[in-house]
Backbone as CSV, one residue per row, in Angstrom:
resi,resn,N_x,N_y,N_z,CA_x,CA_y,CA_z,C_x,C_y,C_z
1,MET,87.478,84.505,69.673,88.627,85.344,69.424,89.758,84.468,68.887
2,ASP,90.377,84.922,67.816,91.479,84.144,67.245,92.761,84.391,68.044
3,ALA,93.736,83.506,67.851,94.968,83.532,68.638,95.763,84.823,68.438
4,GLU,95.824,85.317,67.220,96.588,86.546,66.962,95.960,87.742,67.676
5,THR,94.656,87.851,67.620,93.967,88.941,68.312,94.183,88.837,69.815
6,ARG,94.073,87.622,70.337,94.293,87.418,71.768,95.696,87.850,72.167
7,THR,96.689,87.464,71.386,98.070,87.847,71.680,98.234,89.361,71.644
8,GLN,97.624,90.018,70.679,97.710,91.480,70.586,97.056,92.149,71.791
9,ILE,95.925,91.640,72.221,95.228,92.200,73.382,96.044,91.959,74.657
10,GLU,96.590,90.753,74.803,97.411,90.456,75.974,98.643,91.366,76.009
11,ALA,99.264,91.569,74.862,100.441,92.446,74.793,100.067,93.882,75.159
12,ALA,98.932,94.347,74.683,98.479,95.702,75.013,98.201,95.836,76.513
13,ALA,97.596,94.812,77.099,97.325,94.845,78.542,98.634,94.852,79.327
14,PHE,99.612,94.083,78.891,100.917,94.074,79.553,101.569,95.448,79.447
15,ARG,101.534,96.049,78.253,102.119,97.375,78.085,101.439,98.391,78.998
16,ARG,100.135,98.275,79.163,99.412,99.197,80.039,99.789,98.979,81.493
17,LEU,99.979,97.729,81.898,100.436,97.440,83.253,101.802,98.070,83.498
18,VAL,102.719,97.892,82.570,104.058,98.452,82.715,103.982,99.980,82.772
19,LYS,103.182,100.592,81.927,103.011,102.050,81.943,102.452,102.493,83.297
20,HIS,101.485,101.780,83.792,100.896,102.110,85.088,101.962,102.096,86.182
21,LEU,102.778,101.051,86.198,103.818,100.939,87.219,104.926,101.966,87.037
22,MET,105.240,102.325,85.788,106.298,103.293,85.519,105.846,104.724,85.749
23,GLU,104.668,105.051,85.223,104.251,106.450,85.172,103.183,106.820,86.206
24,ASP,102.182,105.957,86.360,101.071,106.299,87.231,101.365,106.026,88.706
25,ARG,102.110,104.964,88.984,102.357,104.565,90.365,103.819,104.212,90.641
26,PRO,104.736,105.123,90.323,106.133,104.831,90.664,106.351,104.784,92.172
27,ASP,105.370,105.298,92.929,105.455,105.267,94.384,105.161,103.888,94.965
28,ALA,104.554,103.015,94.180,104.264,101.657,94.649,105.595,100.913,94.755
29,GLN,106.017,100.662,95.970,107.313,100.034,96.201,107.265,98.552,95.853
30,ASN,108.333,98.060,95.252,108.415,96.642,94.899,108.192,95.749,96.104
31,ILE,108.768,96.109,97.235,108.646,95.254,98.413,107.187,95.145,98.849
32,ASP,106.441,96.246,98.747,105.023,96.202,99.103,104.238,95.359,98.103
33,MET,104.566,95.496,96.814,103.895,94.685,95.794,104.163,93.206,96.045
34,MET,105.396,92.880,96.332,105.757,91.483,96.568,105.056,90.952,97.814
35,ASN,105.040,91.759,98.859,104.424,91.318,100.111,102.913,91.143,99.970
36,LEU,102.268,91.967,99.157,100.816,91.892,99.005,100.362,90.973,97.880
37,ALA,101.070,91.026,96.756,100.595,90.320,95.568,101.468,89.140,95.145
38,GLY,102.646,89.046,95.714,103.517,87.935,95.355,104.304,88.143,94.078
39,PHE,104.317,89.383,93.563,105.146,89.716,92.406,105.457,91.204,92.459
40,CYS,106.484,91.597,91.711,106.868,93.005,91.649,107.440,93.293,90.263
41,ARG,107.980,94.472,90.092,108.570,94.842,88.803,109.715,93.903,88.426
42,ASN,110.501,93.496,89.417,111.602,92.570,89.124,111.071,91.239,88.606
43,CYS,109.952,90.781,89.169,109.331,89.551,88.675,108.892,89.726,87.220
44,LEU,108.247,90.852,86.928,107.808,91.109,85.548,108.992,91.098,84.592
45,SER,110.098,91.720,85.004,111.261,91.748,84.121,111.849,90.349,83.948
46,ARG,111.835,89.541,85.011,112.331,88.159,84.897,111.433,87.347,83.973
47,TRP,110.105,87.509,84.128,109.171,86.799,83.254,109.352,87.230,81.801
48,TYR,109.615,88.495,81.577,109.856,89.016,80.229,111.112,88.356,79.649
49,GLN,112.162,88.296,80.461,113.414,87.671,80.049,113.212,86.191,79.736
50,GLU,112.457,85.493,80.570,112.182,84.078,80.340,111.361,83.869,79.069
51,ALA,110.382,84.737,78.829,109.573,84.626,77.611,110.424,84.866,76.374
52,ALA,111.333,85.817,76.458,112.234,86.077,75.334,113.070,84.832,75.048
53,ALA,113.597,84.214,76.089,114.416,83.004,75.923,113.609,81.876,75.289
54,GLU,112.340,81.744,75.708,111.485,80.706,75.128,111.270,80.913,73.627
55,HIS,111.420,82.146,73.185,111.261,82.462,71.763,112.603,82.616,71.049
56,GLY,113.672,82.153,71.712,114.982,82.155,71.084,115.669,83.505,71.057
57,THR,115.226,84.438,71.876,115.824,85.761,71.929,116.566,85.924,73.242
58,GLU,117.854,86.208,73.146,118.655,86.416,74.345,118.435,87.840,74.835
59,LEU,118.090,87.959,76.096,117.840,89.259,76.707,118.422,89.214,78.114
60,GLY,119.370,90.073,78.376,119.998,90.088,79.685,119.100,90.663,80.761
61,LYS,119.477,90.410,82.001,118.704,90.874,83.154,118.559,92.394,83.152
62,ALA,119.656,93.109,82.903,119.618,94.577,82.911,118.713,95.107,81.802
63,ALA,118.778,94.495,80.629,117.938,94.936,79.506,116.468,94.673,79.786
64,ALA,116.164,93.527,80.363,114.767,93.212,80.699,114.244,94.173,81.756
65,ARG,115.066,94.477,82.746,114.640,95.432,83.772,114.407,96.814,83.172
66,GLU,115.256,97.222,82.259,115.083,98.543,81.643,113.770,98.622,80.865
67,ILE,113.350,97.528,80.254,112.065,97.492,79.555,110.928,97.711,80.548
68,VAL,110.975,97.037,81.682,109.894,97.122,82.669,109.948,98.430,83.464
69,TYR,111.138,98.886,83.791,111.278,100.103,84.595,111.247,101.381,83.752
70,GLY,111.502,101.253,82.453,111.515,102.432,81.597,112.800,103.239,81.706
71,MET,113.765,102.697,82.402,115.063,103.341,82.608,115.983,102.303,83.246
72,PRO,117.275,102.578,83.297,118.156,101.638,83.998,117.711,101.448,85.451
73,TYR,117.842,100.232,85.925,117.384,99.864,87.269,117.962,100.771,88.348
74,ASP,119.258,101.058,88.271,119.882,101.911,89.285,119.272,103.310,89.297
75,ASP,118.927,103.827,88.116,118.276,105.143,88.047,116.908,105.093,88.715
76,TRP,116.160,104.008,88.457,114.841,103.847,89.077,114.980,103.861,90.605
77,CYS,115.902,103.069,91.096,116.094,102.982,92.546,116.428,104.346,93.138
78,ALA,117.311,105.081,92.483,117.700,106.401,92.987,116.520,107.372,93.004
79,ARG,115.643,107.271,92.029,114.507,108.201,91.932,113.311,107.801,92.791
80,HIS,113.051,106.507,92.917,111.772,106.073,93.472,111.833,105.145,94.681
81,GLN,112.907,104.416,94.854,112.924,103.399,95.905,113.222,104.015,97.261
82,THR,112.476,103.594,98.261,112.703,104.046,99.628,113.272,102.892,100.449
83,GLU,113.841,103.211,101.586,114.399,102.186,102.469,113.260,101.366,103.073
84,ALA,113.408,100.069,103.014,112.397,99.174,103.576,112.524,99.131,105.095
85,THR,111.380,98.998,105.724,111.358,98.864,107.185,111.710,97.427,107.566
86,PRO,112.087,97.212,108.809,112.346,95.831,109.248,111.119,94.929,109.053
87,GLU,109.928,95.473,109.257,108.707,94.688,109.073,108.514,94.298,107.608
88,GLN,108.769,95.244,106.719,108.657,94.957,105.281,109.666,93.882,104.881
89,LYS,110.874,94.001,105.382,111.916,93.029,105.040,111.545,91.631,105.521
90,LYS,111.000,91.546,106.722,110.600,90.241,107.258,109.474,89.638,106.421
91,ALA,108.468,90.458,106.091,107.359,89.980,105.261,107.858,89.576,103.878
92,PHE,108.860,90.292,103.368,109.413,89.974,102.055,110.055,88.600,102.038
93,GLU,110.769,88.253,103.089,111.409,86.935,103.146,110.365,85.836,102.960
94,THR,109.237,85.988,103.626,108.155,85.005,103.511,107.558,85.028,102.112
95,ALA,107.233,86.221,101.618,106.612,86.346,100.291,107.535,85.815,99.201
96,PHE,108.821,86.122,99.299,109.774,85.651,98.289,109.832,84.129,98.281
97,ALA,109.944,83.548,99.455,110.017,82.083,99.551,108.760,81.411,98.988
98,GLN,107.601,82.014,99.258,106.331,81.433,98.797,106.114,81.595,97.292
99,ASN,106.587,82.698,96.727,106.259,83.029,95.343,107.390,82.839,94.348
100,VAL,108.615,82.916,94.827,109.754,82.797,93.914,110.539,81.541,94.212
101,GLY,110.760,81.286,95.465,111.529,80.115,95.872,112.675,80.532,96.771
102,PRO,113.436,79.571,97.210,114.551,79.897,98.100,115.570,80.788,97.390
103,LYS,116.132,81.721,98.135,117.186,82.584,97.572,118.420,81.748,97.326
104,THR,119.054,82.037,96.179,120.290,81.313,95.857,121.457,82.249,95.851
């Protein structure tokens, strides 16, 4: 497989992942994703922002989140986010430290 084809396939797979998270499983809470898999929608948006920067394209945090969430972040939270339990919050602290790093 040539590099251009690989990039096109990877981009299509990423778009399908984002569609799945936006449309098929908006009920999948970020905190649960982070606790189980070590990443969430916010991670995807940060990675998108970092990739844009690596290619010389400035993309703000809010704009990157809107790409991944399919709407402004605050709208997503109002429509889909539920209150985390104390257990979820505790597990998140561990997952965040292991996968993202210390909070700053």
